GUVEXBA-838399 format. One record per residue (C-alpha): residue number from 1; residue in one letter; x, y, z negated. Coordinates in steps of 0.02 Angstrom, whole numbers. Example, Ala and Ser with C-alpha at 12.3 -4.5 7.8 and 13.67 -1.06 7.14 Angstrom:
<1, A, <615, -225, -390>>
<2, S, <684, -53, -357>>
% end
This chain:
<1, G, <-1, -3, 0>>
<2, V, <45, 186, 12>>
<3, W, <62, 296, -142>>
<4, K, <-63, 446, -140>>
<5, I, <-98, 579, -251>>
<6, V, <-262, 568, -338>>
<7, H, <-238, 699, -481>>
<8, H, <-131, 849, -491>>
<9, H, <-128, 1010, -608>>
<10, S, <-14, 1123, -675>>
<11, S, <-36, 1093, -851>>
<12, A, <37, 944, -930>>
<13, L, <7, 848, -1088>>
<14, P, <157, 850, -1209>>
<15, K, <254, 698, -1227>>
<16, V, <193, 585, -1362>>
<17, P, <306, 443, -1430>>
<18, G, <226, 269, -1400>>
<19, T, <271, 103, -1440>>
<20, E, <433, 21, -1365>>
<21, E, <316, -88, -1255>>
<22, E, <232, 75, -1184>>
<23, E, <400, 174, -1155>>
<24, A, <473, 7, -1067>>
<25, S, <317, 12, -955>>
<26, A, <348, 195, -918>>
<27, E, <518, 154, -876>>
<28, D, <484, 32, -742>>
<29, M, <382, 166, -652>>
<30, Y, <508, 299, -680>>
<31, P, <618, 266, -528>>
<32, V, <447, 271, -435>>
<33, A, <390, 425, -499>>
<34, Q, <560, 503, -465>>
<35, A, <545, 441, -280>>
<36, N, <371, 494, -248>>
<37, F, <430, 676, -314>>
<38, K, <571, 678, -210>>
<39, S, <457, 644, -55>>
<40, W, <327, 768, -112>>
<41, N, <463, 908, -127>>
<42, D, <559, 854, 26>>
<43, A, <393, 885, 128>>
<44, L, <389, 1066, 29>>
<45, K, <549, 1102, 88>>
<46, E, <516, 1052, 275>>
<47, K, <369, 1159, 265>>
<48, D, <247, 1039, 333>>
<49, Y, <87, 1072, 248>>
<50, E, <10, 924, 342>>
<51, K, <143, 802, 266>>
<52, V, <120, 882, 94>>
<53, A, <-64, 869, 102>>
<54, G, <-58, 690, 170>>
<55, L, <16, 635, 4>>
<56, Y, <-147, 683, -92>>
<57, S, <-289, 557, -82>>
<58, S, <-431, 615, 34>>
<59, T, <-558, 537, -93>>
<60, D, <-548, 548, -296>>
<61, L, <-452, 716, -282>>
<62, S, <-427, 833, -441>>
<63, F, <-307, 964, -394>>
<64, L, <-274, 1124, -499>>
<65, P, <-131, 1209, -401>>
<66, T, <18, 1298, -488>>
<67, V, <-5, 1464, -398>>
<68, S, <-198, 1465, -376>>
<69, P, <-364, 1472, -477>>
<70, K, <-445, 1362, -361>>
<71, F, <-502, 1188, -412>>
<72, I, <-476, 1081, -256>>
<73, R, <-557, 919, -221>>
<74, D, <-540, 888, -43>>
<75, G, <-414, 857, 102>>
<76, E, <-456, 1026, 186>>
<77, S, <-432, 1134, 51>>
<78, T, <-269, 1052, 0>>
<79, K, <-196, 1090, 178>>
<80, E, <-255, 1272, 162>>
<81, Y, <-171, 1290, -8>>
<82, F, <-11, 1218, 57>>
<83, M, <-17, 1320, 206>>
<84, A, <-4, 1466, 96>>
<85, F, <105, 1396, -33>>
<86, L, <236, 1347, 92>>
<87, Q, <251, 1530, 154>>
<88, K, <343, 1556, -10>>
<89, L, <481, 1428, 35>>
<90, P, <459, 1323, -129>>
<91, D, <597, 1202, -184>>
<92, G, <550, 1113, -348>>
<93, T, <665, 1041, -488>>
<94, I, <605, 929, -640>>
<95, T, <667, 1011, -788>>
<96, A, <577, 886, -903>>
<97, D, <464, 740, -876>>
<98, N, <375, 578, -945>>
<99, V, <293, 440, -847>>
<100, Q, <160, 330, -916>>
<101, N, <104, 178, -832>>
<102, Y, <-73, 128, -794>>
<103, G, <-61, -62, -725>>
<104, N, <29, -94, -566>>
<105, D, <-43, 24, -464>>
<106, A, <-65, 185, -563>>
<107, Y, <45, 297, -675>>
<108, L, <38, 478, -730>>
<109, H, <190, 587, -716>>
<110, T, <186, 751, -822>>
<111, G, <325, 873, -866>>
<112, L, <395, 1041, -827>>
<113, Y, <468, 1102, -665>>
<114, T, <547, 1265, -578>>
<115, F, <507, 1315, -409>>
<116, M, <631, 1435, -336>>
<117, T, <521, 1538, -203>>
<118, G, <564, 1677, -74>>
<119, P, <691, 1707, 54>>
<120, D, <867, 1643, 22>>
<121, D, <915, 1820, -16>>
<122, N, <787, 1848, -142>>
<123, R, <745, 1686, -232>>
<124, S, <639, 1690, -393>>
<125, P, <595, 1555, -513>>
<126, V, <418, 1490, -544>>
<127, E, <421, 1389, -701>>
<128, A, <265, 1263, -719>>
<129, R, <187, 1125, -813>>
<130, F, <137, 982, -713>>
<131, S, <44, 822, -710>>
<132, Y, <14, 701, -560>>
<133, M, <-77, 538, -567>>
<134, W, <-29, 436, -431>>
<135, R, <-121, 284, -375>>
<136, K, <-66, 151, -245>>
<137, V, <-213, 154, -116>>
<138, D, <-241, 47, 44>>
<139, G, <-169, -112, -23>>
% end
């Protein structure tokens, strides 16, 4: 199957220490979370709003964007948001994160990230909280 984002917003739950078993489960999904974030961030850097929006579920979507007051629930609105956001030339770096496993086909990735935005000669940081619920869909 293909990993698709089914939930994304800019507020994150704080990391709450769990049992050793829960932390071991989270560690199992941590490399997947890092790879999926890299795919998402790479699509941003490529300025390809279709590619970025393609990482979001076309059904079951709950998206509260970092730099918008909108509550996005559909693919077309996701594309529209990223068409505008990519004009800011974003490049994100995770500064703190946590991964919680929800079975073999879903995980919650929460934390803090900083986006550098603007032209090369005038970059500005945007610090934000995040949470992404990723679910494996279509197999």
